[in-house]
C-alpha positions as CSV (number, residue, x, y, z in Angstrom):
1,M,-8.7,13.0,-19.6
2,R,-7.3,11.5,-22.8
3,S,-6.0,8.1,-21.8
4,I,-6.1,5.7,-18.8
5,G,-4.2,2.6,-17.7
6,I,-6.1,-0.3,-16.2
7,T,-4.8,-3.0,-13.9
8,A,-6.8,-5.6,-11.8
9,N,-6.6,-8.6,-9.5
10,P,-6.6,-11.6,-11.9
11,N,-7.8,-13.9,-9.1
12,N,-11.0,-11.9,-8.4
13,P,-14.0,-13.6,-10.2
14,Q,-15.7,-10.1,-10.7
15,V,-12.7,-8.6,-12.5
16,T,-13.4,-9.7,-16.1
17,Q,-16.9,-8.2,-16.1
18,A,-15.7,-5.0,-14.4
19,L,-12.8,-4.7,-16.8
20,K,-15.1,-5.0,-19.8
21,R,-17.3,-2.3,-18.3
22,V,-14.3,0.1,-18.0
23,I,-13.3,-0.6,-21.6
24,K,-16.8,-0.1,-22.8
25,W,-17.0,3.2,-21.0
26,C,-13.6,4.3,-22.5
27,R,-14.8,3.5,-26.1
28,K,-18.1,5.3,-25.5
29,S,-16.4,8.3,-24.0
30,R,-13.5,8.4,-26.6
31,V,-10.9,7.8,-23.9
32,N,-7.8,5.8,-24.9
33,F,-6.8,3.0,-22.7
34,K,-4.0,0.5,-22.0
35,V,-4.6,-2.8,-20.1
36,D,-2.3,-4.7,-17.9
37,S,-0.7,-7.4,-20.0
38,N,-1.8,-10.0,-17.4
39,F,-5.2,-9.8,-19.2
40,A,-3.9,-10.5,-22.7
41,K,-6.5,-13.1,-23.2
42,L,-9.1,-10.4,-23.7
43,A,-10.1,-9.7,-27.3
44,L,-8.1,-6.5,-27.7
45,S,-5.4,-5.5,-30.2
46,S,-1.8,-6.1,-29.0
47,G,-1.2,-2.3,-28.9
48,Q,-3.8,-2.0,-26.1
49,F,-1.7,-4.0,-23.6
50,C,1.5,-3.2,-21.7
51,Q,3.4,-4.3,-18.6
52,K,2.0,-3.1,-15.3
53,N,5.1,-1.1,-14.5
54,Q,4.7,0.8,-17.8
55,L,1.0,1.8,-17.3
56,W,2.0,5.3,-16.2
57,Q,3.4,6.2,-19.6
58,G,1.1,8.4,-21.6
59,N,-1.8,7.9,-19.3
60,D,-3.6,10.5,-17.1
61,L,-5.1,8.0,-14.7
62,L,-4.5,4.4,-13.5
63,V,-7.6,2.5,-12.6
64,S,-7.2,-0.4,-10.1
65,L,-9.9,-3.0,-10.1
66,G,-9.9,-5.3,-7.0
67,G,-9.3,-4.3,-3.4
68,D,-6.6,-2.7,-1.3
69,G,-4.0,-5.3,-2.3
70,T,-4.6,-4.5,-6.0
71,L,-4.2,-0.8,-5.3
72,L,-1.0,-1.4,-3.3
73,S,0.4,-3.6,-6.2
74,A,-0.4,-0.7,-8.6
75,A,1.3,1.7,-6.3
76,Q,4.4,-0.6,-6.2
77,A,4.5,-0.7,-10.0
78,T,3.8,2.9,-10.9
79,G,3.6,5.1,-7.7
80,Y,7.1,6.4,-8.2
81,H,5.8,8.3,-11.3
82,Q,2.9,9.9,-9.3
83,I,0.2,9.0,-11.8
84,P,-3.2,9.4,-10.0
85,I,-4.6,6.0,-9.0
86,L,-8.3,5.3,-8.7
87,G,-9.3,2.3,-6.7
88,I,-12.5,0.4,-7.5
89,N,-13.4,-2.1,-4.9
90,L,-14.7,-5.5,-6.1
91,G,-15.2,-7.1,-2.6
92,G,-13.4,-7.1,0.7
93,L,-12.7,-4.1,3.0
94,G,-11.5,-1.7,0.3
95,F,-10.2,0.9,2.8
96,L,-8.1,2.7,0.1
97,T,-10.6,2.4,-2.8
98,Q,-13.0,5.2,-3.7
99,L,-15.7,3.3,-5.8
100,T,-17.6,0.1,-5.8
101,A,-18.5,-2.0,-8.8
102,R,-21.9,-0.3,-9.2
103,D,-20.2,3.1,-9.5
104,I,-17.8,2.3,-12.3
105,E,-19.3,4.3,-15.1
106,S,-20.6,7.2,-13.0
107,G,-17.3,7.5,-11.1
108,L,-15.2,7.5,-14.3
109,E,-17.5,10.2,-15.7
110,R,-16.9,12.3,-12.6
111,V,-13.1,11.9,-13.1
112,K,-13.4,12.9,-16.8
113,K,-15.3,16.0,-15.8
114,G,-12.6,16.9,-13.1
115,E,-15.0,16.3,-10.2
116,F,-12.3,14.8,-8.0
117,E,-9.4,15.6,-5.7
118,T,-6.0,14.0,-5.4
119,E,-4.1,13.1,-2.2
120,K,-0.4,12.8,-2.0
121,R,0.5,9.9,0.4
122,L,3.8,9.5,2.1
123,A,5.7,6.4,0.9
124,L,8.7,4.5,2.4
125,Q,12.0,3.8,0.9
126,I,13.6,0.5,2.1
127,Q,17.1,-0.8,1.5
128,R,19.5,-3.2,3.0
129,I,22.7,-1.2,3.7
130,K,24.8,-3.8,5.4
131,P,26.7,-6.1,4.9
132,Q,26.2,-4.6,1.4
133,R,23.7,-2.3,-0.3
134,S,20.8,-3.9,-2.0
135,K,18.2,-2.8,-4.5
136,V,15.9,0.0,-3.3
137,F,12.3,-0.8,-2.6
138,Y,9.2,1.3,-1.9
139,A,6.1,0.8,0.1
140,L,2.9,2.8,0.5
141,N,1.5,0.9,3.5
142,D,4.3,-0.8,5.4
143,A,7.5,-2.8,5.5
144,V,7.1,-5.9,7.7
145,L,10.2,-7.6,9.1
146,H,9.0,-11.0,10.3
147,K,10.1,-14.5,11.2
148,G,8.4,-16.3,8.3
149,E,7.1,-19.8,8.9
150,V,9.5,-20.7,11.7
151,A,8.3,-20.3,15.3
152,H,11.4,-18.5,16.6
153,L,11.8,-14.9,17.7
154,I,14.0,-12.2,16.0
155,S,16.3,-9.8,17.9
156,F,16.0,-6.2,16.7
157,E,17.8,-2.9,17.4
158,I,16.2,0.3,16.3
159,W,18.5,3.3,15.5
160,V,17.8,6.8,14.3
161,G,20.9,7.7,12.4
162,K,23.7,7.1,14.9
163,E,21.5,7.2,18.0
164,F,20.4,4.0,19.6
165,I,16.7,4.0,20.4
166,C,15.8,0.5,21.7
167,S,16.2,-3.2,21.4
168,F,13.7,-6.0,21.7
169,T,12.9,-9.6,20.7
170,A,9.7,-10.3,18.9
171,D,8.0,-12.2,16.1
172,G,8.6,-9.2,13.9
173,V,8.3,-5.4,13.5
174,I,6.0,-3.3,11.3
175,V,7.3,0.0,10.0
176,S,4.3,1.8,8.5
177,T,3.2,5.1,6.9
178,P,0.1,7.0,8.1
179,T,-1.7,5.3,5.2
180,G,-0.6,1.9,6.5
181,S,-1.5,2.8,10.1
182,T,-5.0,1.4,9.6
183,A,-3.7,-2.0,8.3
184,Y,-1.4,-4.6,9.9
185,S,0.0,-2.0,12.3
186,L,-3.4,-1.3,13.8
187,A,-4.1,-5.0,14.2
188,A,-0.8,-5.3,16.1
189,G,-1.7,-2.5,18.5
190,G,-0.4,0.5,16.6
191,P,-2.0,4.0,16.6
192,I,-4.3,5.4,13.9
193,I,-2.6,8.3,12.1
194,H,-4.3,10.6,9.7
195,P,-2.9,10.1,6.2
196,H,-2.0,13.8,5.8
197,M,0.5,13.6,8.6
198,E,4.3,13.1,8.0
199,A,5.2,10.3,10.4
200,I,6.7,6.8,10.5
201,I,5.2,4.3,12.9
202,V,7.2,1.4,14.4
203,T,5.0,-1.4,15.8
204,P,6.5,-4.6,17.3
205,I,4.7,-7.8,16.5
206,C,4.2,-9.9,19.7
207,P,7.2,-8.6,21.6
208,Q,8.6,-10.7,24.4
209,T,8.3,-8.0,27.0
210,M,5.4,-5.7,27.9
211,A,7.8,-2.7,28.0
212,T,8.0,-2.8,24.2
213,R,5.4,-0.6,22.7
214,P,4.7,1.2,19.3
215,I,6.5,4.5,18.7
216,I,6.0,7.3,16.2
217,F,9.0,9.0,14.5
218,S,9.2,12.1,12.5
219,A,9.1,11.3,8.7
220,Q,12.4,13.3,8.5
221,E,14.2,10.6,10.5
222,K,16.2,7.8,8.9
223,L,15.5,4.6,10.7
224,I,18.0,1.7,10.8
225,I,16.9,-1.7,12.0
226,K,19.8,-4.0,12.9
227,L,19.1,-7.7,13.0
228,G,20.6,-9.9,15.7
229,R,19.3,-13.4,16.1
230,V,17.5,-14.4,12.9
231,R,16.3,-17.8,11.7
232,S,16.1,-19.0,8.2
233,K,13.0,-17.9,6.1
234,S,12.8,-14.6,8.0
235,Q,12.1,-11.8,5.5
236,V,11.0,-8.3,4.8
237,M,7.6,-7.9,3.1
238,L,6.7,-4.7,1.4
239,D,2.9,-3.9,1.2
240,G,2.4,-7.7,1.2
241,Q,3.5,-7.7,-2.5
242,T,7.3,-8.2,-2.7
243,G,10.1,-8.8,-0.3
244,F,13.6,-10.1,0.4
245,P,15.2,-12.5,2.9
246,L,16.8,-11.4,6.2
247,H,20.0,-12.6,7.7
248,K,21.9,-12.1,11.0
249,G,23.9,-8.9,10.9
250,D,21.7,-7.2,8.3
251,E,21.0,-3.5,8.6
252,I,17.8,-2.3,7.0
253,Q,17.4,1.5,6.4
254,I,13.9,2.8,6.2
255,K,13.1,6.4,5.4
256,K,10.6,8.7,3.7
257,A,10.7,8.3,0.0
258,K,11.5,11.3,-2.2
259,H,8.2,10.8,-4.1
260,K,4.6,10.5,-2.9
261,V,1.9,8.2,-4.2
262,T,-1.1,10.1,-5.7
263,L,-4.5,8.7,-5.0
264,V,-7.8,9.9,-6.4
265,K,-10.4,11.0,-3.9
266,F,-13.9,12.3,-4.2
267,P,-14.9,15.4,-2.2
268,E,-17.6,13.6,-0.1
269,G,-15.1,11.1,1.1
270,S,-13.9,11.5,4.7
271,F,-11.1,9.6,6.4
272,Y,-13.0,9.6,9.7
273,G,-16.2,8.5,8.0
274,I,-14.4,5.6,6.4
275,L,-13.0,4.7,9.9
276,R,-16.6,4.5,11.2
277,Q,-18.1,2.8,8.2
278,K,-15.4,0.2,7.5
279,L,-13.6,-0.3,10.8
280,H,-16.6,0.6,13.1
281,W,-14.2,2.9,14.9
282,G,-15.7,5.0,17.7
283,L,-19.1,3.3,17.5
284,L,-20.8,2.1,20.7
285,P,-22.1,-1.4,20.6
286,K,-25.8,-1.7,20.5
287,A,-27.6,-3.7,23.1
288,E,-29.8,-6.5,21.9
289,K,-33.5,-5.8,22.2
């Protein structure tokens, strides 16, 4: 490992100290580094900063300091280029992260020695295709079509290619990857899907009828969501990071992206172990003594 990129959550009070520790380790280990330009106030030379979306260039690893949101932001900025992303959790759930603050130096040392694995995670490609084609967006976790701040329902039609699947009225709908199945989709009643699976999950948010339930599609399918009744301020949010407004008559195409997002994983990590540890999945409640 010759060079790493470093990005972080600027609103986390622990970030500055953690960032300094990563930089100190790099200097001690003779590893070059580039820091997200959002931290230009640090006492570094100008050549050691670059824009977040350029951190993949010339680097062997991208270190994300914060929580899941920070890692998702890093994936939005650089995931297309498949640079391995190492998440270091500085508080919160940290479902996607691999290290905690106390493990910064030892974890980076393991990565330098090659004592890690990488996982290729399915990503989504999202685009408005009608009434006109828009910019293409990507998401590692999910695309959420929702009503925004207004207390009105949205009418949806779900199509796979030219085949009509269903229609419903709801507060919104979540289209998630297996990685995102343990996030908002799970909270809305969606299933847990192992991240190695190739699937796309559609989970309605507070549908008007009990007959509307989550459904899992093959990742080879191209979903089209057609918007009927839509109020102002309705929008699509991508991994909770970026988005665009929705209007009546819009058609949103969501499909498997051509690229996958690469995450760093240590051998002792287990998806099922993380479910038990962080979500308390499958654990029986203990009776009070």
